[in-house]
N, C-alpha and C positions, 0 to 999 in steps of 0.2 A: 529585615524586611519591613516598608511601610507601603501599606495597601491604603489607598485614599476610597474613603466611602461615601465622600458627598458627591454630587454630581454639579456640573455647572450649571448657571441659571437658563442657559439657552435649553438643555436636557431636562431640567424640571417642568419649565414653559411646555416643553411637548408633551412630558408625561401627563402634567395635568389638563392641556387642552384633550389628549387622549381619553382620558379618563371618562371628562364630562360628555365627549364625542360618542363614545363604546353605550355609556348608559343612556342618554339619549336619544340617540339615533340606533344603534346597534340593539341594543337589550332586548328594543319591543319588536323588532322583527323575528327575533330568535322566541320570545315567549309566545307570539303568535304562532309560529309555525313549525318549533322545534327544530327541524333538521334543515340541512341546505336545500336538499333535493322539491321539499314539501315546501318551502319558503319561494323557489322560483326558479333553483339553479343557475343558469348561466344569467340570466335574468338580475338576479338578486346581485351575483357578485357585480357586474359592471355597476348596478344602481349604487350599490354601498361604495365602491370605489369611487366613483363619481362624488359621491357627499365627503368622504374622505380626502380625496384630493380637492374637494372647496374648501374644505376645513383647514388647509395645508400641512396635512398631517400623513401626506400617502408618501409610502417607500422609505421611511426613517434611515434603513440601514444602508440603502445605495448612494454611491457618491453624485454630489452635485451635478456632475457632468451628465449623468444620467436621468435627472431629476429629483432626485432624492435628497436626505438629510445630510448623509455622510456620517453618520454616528459610530462611534468606536463601540467595540462590545460592551464596554460597561456603558454606555449611553444607552445602546439597545435593551439592555437590561432592563433600564427603569419603564422605557415606553412599551416594548412588547409585555412587560408583564400587566399593565393597564389595558394593551389590547387584547388580553388573555383573559380579562373580566366577562369577556362573552366567547364562547363558540364560535359566532361568526366575525369577530375583532379582529385577529389576524388575517382573513381574508379580506375585510374591507379594507385593511391597511397596507395589504400586498407584501403580509409578513409571514404567510402561512407557508408550510411546509408542502411540499417539496422546492416550490419556486423561490423561496428565500435562499434557501443554502447552494442552489443553483446559480444566482446573483453573483452572492459569495464567492462561490467558485468561478466563475466565468470574469469577474472583473479581475480576480489574480492571477489566472491561468489563460485566458482567451487572446488571441491575438486581436487587433485592432478591426480587421476584418470581421471577426467572429463577434466581437462586442457590438458591431452596429448590426450584423444581422441576426443575432440571439438575445444578447443583452439587452439591448435598449427596447425592442417591443416586450421583453420581460418584465422588466423594470417601469414601464408605462400602463402596465396592466393590460395591453393590447391582445398576448398570447399567454399560453400556461407551459408548462414544462414538467418533465419526468425524471428521475433517477435511474437507470436499471443498472442496479448490482446484484440485487439477491436473487437466486435461483432455486429452484427445489432440490431437495437432496438426492444424490451426494454433492451437491454445488455449493457455490459459495453463499454463507450466512454467517454466523456469527464468526466463523472463519473464511475470510475473504478471499485467502489463498487457497482454498478449493475451487476457484473460478473455474467452470469448465467451458462455457461460452466462447467461440474463439472465433478469431478475426484472422482472416489468410491471404497475404499480398498477392495482388491481382493487377494485372495494368492498369496504369491511373490511380489506383485507390486498393481498396480491401472489402473481401465477403464476410460479411459478419454471419454465424451460424449458432444456434443455441435459445434456451428458452429461461426467461425470467419470470418471477411472481411475487407477489406483494409489492408489485410497483405502483408506489402511489400516486395519484392523479395523473393516470397513463391514457384514461378515458377524455380525450376532449384535447389532449396536450399539442401544441404546434410540433413540440422536439423532444428526442428523449437523449440523455447524456447517457450513453451505452457504455459500460465495462465489457474488454472482451479480452481474452489473454491472445497476446501477438508472440509470445515465445513461451518456452517451460513448457512443466507439466501441473495439472492441479497437484495442489502441494506445498507449490515452489511459491517463494515468497516474494518474488520477482516476476515479470515478464506482461505487466495488464498496461492497457493502452483504453484512453477512453474518446469514444469518438459523438462527435455531433449527427445523430440520424433524424430525417425530418418526418413528419408523420405521412405525409405522401409517398413514401418510399414503399414498393409493393413488395419487399420482401421483410419489413417489419408490421406484425396486426398486434392488436389487441385480440386475444380471443376468449376472455371469460374476466367478469367481476368475481374477486372471491370475498363470499359472505364471509364479516366478520361483525366482532362486537362495537368497532367505533364505527361511525358515520359521517364525523365531522369535517375529515381531510377530502377536502373538494377533487372530484374524478374517481374516488375508491380508489381500492387496493386492488391490481387488476394482474392478469398473468399475461404474457406477453412471449411473441416466439420471433426470433430471429431466422428467416430460412432463406437462404441465397442475397440477402441483405447487402446489396454492394453500393458502398459510400465515395468520394473521391480523395485523394489525399488533405486535400484541404478541410476534409471533416474530422481531422486529428487534432482533438484537445490537448494542447501542450507538445512533448515529446511522446514518441512510440516507447512502451516500455516503462514509462515512468506514473501510470497509474493509481499505483497503490501510495507514490508518495503525494499525488494531487489529490487523493480520498481524503487524505489527512489534514489536506487545507480545509476543504470542507466539514469533516465527519467531526471533527474537535466542537467549531462554532457551531456548528448545527445542533449537536447534544445540548449545549449551553442554551440555543434559543427556542428547543423544544421545553427546557426546563424555565426559562423565563414566561413560556405564553401558559405552561400549567397550573405554575404558582398563582397565575391571576383567577384561575378556575379555583386554587384550593381558597384563596382568598373571597372568593365569592362563595363557596359552599360555606367556609364558617360565617359571613356575613350573614347568609342563611339561618345555620343555625343559633347564632346570637341572638336575631330576630325573634326567632320561634322559643328560644329559651325566655326570653324578656317577658313574651305577650302570654303564654302559655301557664295555665294556672290547674296546679292538683293537689292534694293532699295537704291543702291549705294555705301555698304558698306558690311561689314563682318557680316555673322549672330550674332557670337560673340559680336558687339559691340551694338547690340539692346538692352534697358534696359530690357524687360520681356526675353529674352534670358539668360542676364545674373543672373536674380532675380531665374530663374529655374537653372543654373548652381550654385548657391551659396547655395540655398537650398540642392540641393544633396549633394554638399560640409559638410553641416552642417549635415545632414541624418549621413552619412557615419562616420564623426568622431564620431559624439553622440554615435552610435550603435556600433560601434569598443569600447569605453570608458566605457559602461556599459557592454559590453561581458566581458570585463578585469576585471573590477571592480567583476562578477560573479565569473570568473574563480579564481580569488584569493583567495573569499571565499571559494572554493571547494577545492582548492590545503591547504588551513588553518585547513581543516577539520570540516568545519561549513556546517550547512544544505544547506545555499545557497538558501532556499526556495522562498524569498520573491525577493533577486536577480535576479535569474534567471528567475523568471517569469515577472519580469520588463523587462530584457535584452531580453527576448522569444519577448514579444509583442511588442516591442519598434523595434527592430529589424525585424521583421515580416512586419509591417508596412512602415519603411522607407524603407526596399530593394523595395519593391513595388512602393513607390512613385518616388524612385529613377529611376528605370527600364521606369515607365510610362512616366517622365517628359524626359528621353533619347529618347522614343518612339515619343512624342510630339516636340522636337528639331527637329529628324529628318524628321520629315512630314512624306509626301508619300513615303520615303525610309524606314522609320521606320515599316512600317506598312506593307511592301515588303516582299517577301522572300530572297531576295538580302542580307540581313544581317541578324544575328540572335535575333535583339530585340525583333520580336514578338513572338520568341520560349523562350525567357528568359521572358518576361509577362505572359507568360502560366504556365513557371515552378514555378515561384516565387509566384503565387497566392494563390493557395493550404499551402501555409508556416503560414499563417493566421489562418489556420483551425488544420492542424496533431499537434502533440504535445500540444495538446491542443489549441482550440479556443482563440482570443484575449479575448471575452467576458469571459470564464471561467478564465480567468488569471487576468482580471481587478475583479472580484469577488472576488478571493484569493488576489489579492492586498488588495483593500479596508477590506477584514476580518481581515487582519492581522493588518493593521494601525490602524483598531478602537479597536481589542482586545490590543495592545500595547499603545494605548491611554487611554485605561481603568484601566489599570496597572501602570500608571504614577503616 
């Protein structure tokens, strides 16, 4: 298996211009305000996206038909990592979760009419969206088959009833892609369908923001209720009962784009730590001359390089049309834990400065910790990785 690690000149140029844009335009906003809400919320989003559009960097993942650059997964890896240097960077380029994953899903599954109605305004940044799959226990979470939200056929459409939570971006989203059970019972591996539900539907309500460690994912993590939520037949995304198959279209690439973005933050944290180690003097020498500090710096360099390589391998498999189930699980698990280690080491190297509000490392630490849970907890991925390995060995 031969995997090309270098990028073509177009991708390299786009990544380099993204890096300059994020450092010169986006980072100053982040350092001034810290959080998206404090920086202006929707006004900030529109302003940064207008600047990214003017710089020719907007929507690198979307096909040119919808105003993007049409990058494949490997190309996205280079550009998204540079966008991720700032917590605001993905929002500026319109590659933040959940919108980025929803655009990928809509391009792959939606009808032409649905693409015009939902994908085009999402790709241009005119609207935002959310992906409503996760439910409170005992519903769908780490095990999607536990889906309890039910869609019942009615005249001319479907009625959706159920409760969702940890739905990122739900507050202010123009529409939701809702996963509901159309056949079978909770625990069955099939029987789910995706529905496009518009925000003005009286049967869909955001009932609260869930207080969480992280704050950078725009629109919050929300709890939603679908109560007698009636949608027309044309709201079905793809085919009835094929929702779990479509979820794989979205979830594998979305896990990788999370890895790409958080690698940017890991590199930023390492940069802060290196600068501190170079300038701070104690015990008669630079902090960076101390062996224990050098060990932490080296381990972070190794974690970043390994996470990038695993992500690129998984992206290459996805670009080849392979399922990428094993490689994406491996990359997601390793990267989520590696990014945490890198940021945690940076805090330790910076000492009291690292835990202060004078720099953003404490904020980064809070933001990256949930990555080990969302898009599948590390334990769930390890279970799946081991099952596949055992199955492969039994078939050898």
